[in-house]
C-alpha positions as CSV (number, residue, x, y, z in Angstrom):
1,X,-60.1,16.7,-195.7
2,X,-57.8,13.6,-195.5
3,X,-59.7,10.5,-194.6
4,X,-63.1,12.0,-195.2
5,X,-65.4,11.0,-198.0
6,X,-65.8,13.5,-200.7
7,X,-69.0,13.8,-202.9
8,X,-69.0,14.8,-206.5
9,X,-71.4,17.5,-207.7
10,X,-73.5,14.8,-209.5
11,X,-73.8,12.8,-206.3
12,X,-74.8,15.9,-204.3
13,X,-77.4,16.8,-206.9
14,X,-78.8,13.2,-206.8
15,X,-79.1,13.3,-203.0
16,X,-80.8,16.7,-203.2
17,X,-83.3,15.5,-205.7
18,X,-84.1,12.5,-203.6
19,X,-84.6,14.7,-200.5
20,X,-86.9,17.0,-202.4
21,X,-89.0,14.2,-203.9
22,X,-89.2,12.0,-200.8
23,X,-89.0,14.4,-197.8
24,X,-89.8,18.1,-198.7
25,X,-92.6,17.4,-201.1
26,X,-94.4,15.1,-198.6
27,X,-93.9,17.2,-195.5
28,X,-96.7,19.6,-194.3
29,X,-95.6,23.3,-194.4
30,X,-97.0,26.1,-192.3
31,X,-96.9,28.4,-195.4
32,X,-99.4,26.0,-197.1
33,X,-102.1,26.3,-194.4
34,X,-105.5,27.7,-195.3
35,X,-105.5,31.4,-194.5
36,X,-109.3,31.5,-194.1
37,X,-109.9,28.3,-192.1
38,X,-107.5,27.8,-189.2
39,X,-109.1,24.4,-188.4
40,X,-107.8,22.8,-191.6
41,X,-104.5,20.9,-191.4
42,X,-101.4,22.2,-193.1
43,X,-100.8,20.8,-196.6
44,X,-97.8,19.3,-198.3
45,X,-96.5,20.7,-201.6
46,X,-97.9,17.6,-203.3
47,X,-101.3,18.1,-201.7
48,X,-101.4,21.8,-202.6
49,X,-100.4,21.0,-206.2
50,X,-103.1,18.3,-206.5
51,X,-105.7,20.8,-205.1
52,X,-104.7,23.5,-207.7
53,X,-104.7,20.9,-210.5
54,X,-108.2,19.9,-209.5
55,X,-109.4,23.5,-209.9
56,X,-107.5,24.7,-212.9
57,X,-106.3,21.6,-214.7
58,X,-102.9,20.7,-215.9
59,X,-101.2,21.3,-219.2
60,X,-97.7,19.8,-219.3
61,X,-95.2,22.1,-221.1
62,X,-91.6,20.8,-221.2
63,X,-88.9,23.5,-220.6
64,X,-86.4,24.0,-223.3
65,X,-82.7,25.0,-222.9
66,X,-83.6,28.7,-223.5
67,X,-86.4,28.4,-220.8
68,X,-83.9,27.1,-218.2
69,X,-81.5,29.9,-219.1
70,X,-84.2,32.5,-218.6
71,X,-84.9,31.1,-215.2
72,X,-81.3,31.7,-214.0
73,X,-80.5,34.8,-212.0
74,X,-79.2,37.6,-214.2
75,X,-76.7,40.4,-213.3
76,X,-74.7,42.9,-215.4
77,X,-71.0,42.8,-214.4
78,X,-67.8,43.8,-216.1
79,X,-64.8,41.6,-216.9
80,X,-61.6,42.9,-215.3
81,X,-58.1,41.6,-215.5
82,X,-58.9,39.2,-212.6
83,X,-62.1,38.0,-214.2
84,X,-65.7,38.4,-213.2
85,X,-66.4,39.7,-209.7
86,X,-69.9,38.7,-208.5
87,X,-71.2,38.7,-204.8
88,X,-67.7,38.6,-203.3
89,X,-66.6,35.8,-205.6
90,X,-64.2,35.9,-208.5
91,X,-64.8,33.7,-211.6
92,X,-62.1,33.4,-214.2
93,X,-61.1,31.1,-217.1
94,X,-57.4,31.3,-217.5
95,X,-56.3,31.0,-221.2
96,X,-53.0,31.9,-222.7
97,X,-54.6,32.5,-226.1
98,X,-55.8,36.1,-226.1
99,X,-58.7,35.1,-228.3
100,X,-60.1,32.3,-226.0
101,X,-62.0,32.3,-222.8
102,X,-62.7,35.7,-221.1
103,X,-59.6,37.3,-222.7
104,X,-61.4,39.1,-225.5
105,X,-63.8,40.7,-223.0
106,X,-61.3,41.9,-220.3
107,X,-61.4,45.6,-219.7
108,X,-63.5,46.3,-222.8
109,X,-66.9,48.0,-223.2
110,X,-69.9,45.8,-224.0
111,X,-71.4,48.4,-226.4
112,X,-74.7,48.4,-224.5
113,X,-76.2,51.8,-224.1
114,X,-77.6,52.8,-220.7
115,X,-78.3,55.9,-218.7
116,X,-74.8,57.3,-219.0
117,X,-75.1,57.3,-222.8
118,X,-78.5,58.9,-222.6
119,X,-77.2,61.7,-220.4
120,X,-74.2,62.3,-222.7
121,X,-76.5,62.6,-225.7
122,X,-78.9,64.8,-223.7
123,X,-81.8,62.4,-224.3
124,X,-84.9,62.8,-222.2
125,X,-85.8,59.6,-220.4
126,X,-89.5,59.5,-219.3
127,X,-91.2,56.7,-217.4
128,X,-94.6,56.4,-219.2
129,X,-96.1,54.6,-216.1
130,X,-95.1,57.1,-213.4
131,X,-98.5,58.8,-213.5
132,X,-100.4,55.5,-213.3
133,X,-101.6,54.4,-209.9
134,X,-102.7,50.8,-209.4
135,X,-106.0,50.7,-207.6
136,X,-105.7,48.5,-204.5
137,X,-108.5,46.1,-203.8
138,X,-110.5,46.7,-200.7
139,X,-109.6,43.5,-199.0
140,X,-108.4,42.3,-195.6
141,X,-104.6,42.3,-195.3
142,X,-104.2,41.7,-191.6
143,X,-102.6,38.8,-189.9
144,X,-104.6,35.9,-188.3
145,X,-103.8,33.2,-185.8
146,X,-103.0,29.7,-186.8
147,X,-104.9,26.8,-185.2
148,X,-102.1,25.8,-182.8
149,X,-101.8,29.5,-181.7
150,X,-105.6,29.6,-181.0
151,X,-105.4,26.4,-178.9
152,X,-102.4,27.8,-177.0
153,X,-104.4,31.0,-176.1
154,X,-107.5,29.0,-175.2
155,X,-105.5,26.9,-172.7
156,X,-103.8,30.0,-171.4
157,X,-107.1,31.8,-170.7
158,X,-109.0,28.8,-169.3
159,X,-106.4,27.0,-167.2
160,X,-103.7,29.4,-166.1
161,X,-104.8,31.0,-162.8
162,X,-101.9,33.5,-163.0
163,X,-103.4,35.3,-166.0
164,X,-105.1,38.5,-165.2
165,X,-109.0,38.2,-165.3
166,X,-109.2,41.2,-167.7
167,X,-106.8,39.6,-170.2
168,X,-108.7,36.3,-170.0
169,X,-112.2,37.6,-170.5
170,X,-111.2,40.0,-173.3
171,X,-109.1,37.4,-175.0
172,X,-111.8,34.7,-174.8
173,X,-114.6,36.9,-176.0
174,X,-112.5,38.1,-178.9
175,X,-111.3,34.6,-179.8
176,X,-114.6,32.8,-179.7
177,X,-117.2,35.7,-180.2
178,X,-115.3,38.3,-182.2
179,X,-115.6,41.0,-179.4
180,X,-113.8,44.2,-180.1
181,X,-111.9,46.4,-177.7
182,X,-114.6,49.0,-177.8
183,X,-117.3,46.5,-177.0
184,X,-115.4,45.1,-174.1
185,X,-114.6,48.7,-172.9
186,X,-118.3,49.6,-172.5
187,X,-119.6,46.2,-171.3
188,X,-121.6,46.7,-168.1
189,X,-122.8,44.2,-165.5
190,X,-126.4,45.0,-166.5
191,X,-125.5,43.6,-170.0
192,X,-125.0,40.1,-168.5
193,X,-128.0,37.8,-168.2
194,X,-127.1,35.4,-165.4
195,X,-130.0,33.0,-166.1
196,X,-129.5,32.7,-169.9
197,X,-125.7,33.0,-169.9
198,X,-125.7,35.8,-172.5
199,X,-124.2,39.2,-172.8
200,X,-125.0,42.3,-174.9
201,X,-121.9,43.5,-176.8
202,X,-121.9,47.0,-178.3
203,X,-124.5,47.6,-181.0
204,X,-125.2,43.9,-181.7
205,X,-129.0,43.5,-182.1
206,X,-129.2,40.3,-180.1
207,X,-127.6,39.0,-176.9
208,X,-124.6,36.8,-177.5
209,X,-124.9,33.3,-175.9
210,X,-121.7,32.3,-174.2
211,X,-120.1,28.9,-174.2
212,X,-119.2,27.3,-170.8
213,X,-115.5,28.2,-171.1
214,X,-116.3,31.9,-171.9
215,X,-118.9,32.0,-169.1
216,X,-116.5,30.7,-166.6
217,X,-113.9,33.3,-167.5
218,X,-116.5,36.0,-167.3
219,X,-117.5,34.9,-163.8
220,X,-113.8,35.0,-162.8
221,X,-113.6,38.6,-164.0
222,X,-116.8,39.5,-162.1
223,X,-115.4,38.0,-158.9
224,X,-112.2,40.1,-159.4
225,X,-114.4,43.2,-159.7
226,X,-116.4,42.3,-156.6
227,X,-113.2,42.3,-154.6
228,X,-113.0,46.0,-155.0
229,X,-115.5,48.3,-153.3
230,X,-116.8,50.2,-156.4
231,X,-120.0,51.5,-157.8
232,X,-118.7,51.6,-161.4
233,X,-121.2,49.7,-163.6
234,X,-118.6,48.4,-166.0
235,X,-117.2,44.8,-166.0
236,X,-113.6,45.9,-166.5
237,X,-112.7,48.2,-163.6
238,X,-109.3,49.6,-163.0
239,X,-107.6,51.5,-160.1
240,X,-108.2,54.7,-162.0
241,X,-112.0,54.1,-162.6
242,X,-113.1,52.3,-159.5
243,X,-114.0,55.5,-157.8
244,X,-116.1,56.8,-160.7
245,X,-118.5,55.5,-163.3
246,X,-116.5,55.9,-166.5
247,X,-115.1,53.0,-168.5
248,X,-111.5,52.0,-168.6
249,X,-109.3,54.1,-170.9
250,X,-108.7,53.1,-174.5
251,X,-105.0,53.0,-173.7
252,X,-105.6,50.4,-171.0
253,X,-107.6,48.2,-173.3
254,X,-105.0,48.4,-176.0
255,X,-102.4,46.8,-173.6
256,X,-104.6,44.2,-171.8
257,X,-103.4,41.4,-174.1
258,X,-99.7,42.4,-174.2
259,X,-98.7,39.4,-172.0
260,X,-100.2,36.9,-174.5
261,X,-98.2,38.3,-177.4
262,X,-101.1,39.0,-179.8
263,X,-103.0,42.3,-180.3
264,X,-106.8,42.4,-179.9
265,X,-107.4,43.2,-183.5
266,X,-105.5,40.2,-184.7
267,X,-107.5,37.8,-182.4
268,X,-110.8,39.3,-183.4
269,X,-110.0,39.2,-187.1
270,X,-109.2,35.5,-186.8
271,X,-112.8,34.9,-185.7
272,X,-114.3,37.1,-188.3
273,X,-112.3,35.6,-191.1
274,X,-113.5,32.1,-190.0
275,X,-117.1,33.1,-189.7
276,X,-117.3,35.1,-193.0
277,X,-115.8,32.3,-195.0
278,X,-117.9,29.5,-193.5
279,X,-121.2,31.3,-193.2
280,X,-123.2,33.8,-195.2
281,X,-121.4,37.2,-194.8
282,X,-124.8,39.0,-194.6
283,X,-125.8,36.8,-191.6
284,X,-122.5,37.6,-189.9
285,X,-122.9,41.3,-190.5
286,X,-126.5,41.1,-189.0
287,X,-125.3,39.2,-186.0
288,X,-122.4,41.6,-185.3
289,X,-124.4,44.8,-186.1
290,X,-121.9,45.6,-188.9
291,X,-122.4,47.0,-192.4
292,X,-122.6,44.1,-194.9
293,X,-119.9,45.7,-197.0
294,X,-117.5,45.6,-194.0
295,X,-117.7,41.8,-193.8
296,X,-117.1,41.3,-197.5
297,X,-113.5,42.4,-197.2
298,X,-112.8,39.2,-195.4
299,X,-113.8,37.2,-198.5
300,X,-110.8,38.3,-200.5
301,X,-109.2,35.5,-202.6
302,X,-111.7,33.0,-201.2
303,X,-113.3,30.5,-203.6
304,X,-116.5,28.7,-202.7
305,X,-116.0,25.1,-203.9
306,X,-119.7,24.7,-204.4
307,X,-119.7,27.4,-207.1
308,X,-117.0,25.8,-209.2
309,X,-118.0,23.7,-212.3
310,X,-118.0,20.0,-211.9
311,X,-114.6,18.8,-213.1
312,X,-115.9,15.2,-213.7
313,X,-118.6,16.2,-216.3
């Protein structure tokens, strides 16, 4: 330590407060991204705080000394001859006077009564809440993709020629059109309209129009299929199904997207969350052929700003 500059605790605390106020509070954080709209930018702590204040208001309540003490971590430990042992550290206050410092508390009982006292007195300890079960809300709890992850996958499936056609078509239709594994599994060549650039997915009541990127990826998959002499009517044909007419196995579909690092359900849920929270959930349910109640689970913890009272009135 000789020749090096040493900082006092006050100086270190001052530098920490400056870093928090000038750097951390004004830096966007991935944890503060909108979980329902991946296209919105990440927020800084100051921006998130301002957004919350705009909704709920602000009531300044200064903290007292007791409030700060309650916010400190608490642990019950004994005072031995060496002092207080806590998380592999020993704290002691050496005093010669037996009545000062920690001396009066060394190797003595606190007098607090806990489970050992209850057992010695044969007291019956009953948890009054053990029979209570909190009802969980029926809401979506799965993971979704961030905007940068969606862009990465889009570039992978539209520009990388080394990606298998099955992965590309399944990923693109899930990312942009919310296609499920079961819909992709039963997709047949007859479900594709080459003139209108649409496909019929599962039980959806209307054909799904494809964007140019998705259509290009689909044509690449069809070209891969044409390279095999097969009479199987399905779009995704494997070595095990090219000689018959049955669709690819469920196990095969569940591993098609392994190389991209994200499961099909996560990619599809990202699209559903985005659609349900930006459009009428009933319209989304009708377009996907889903029960309206099944789409409402994606609205959990979402607040429509148009339904909030005007804060300026």
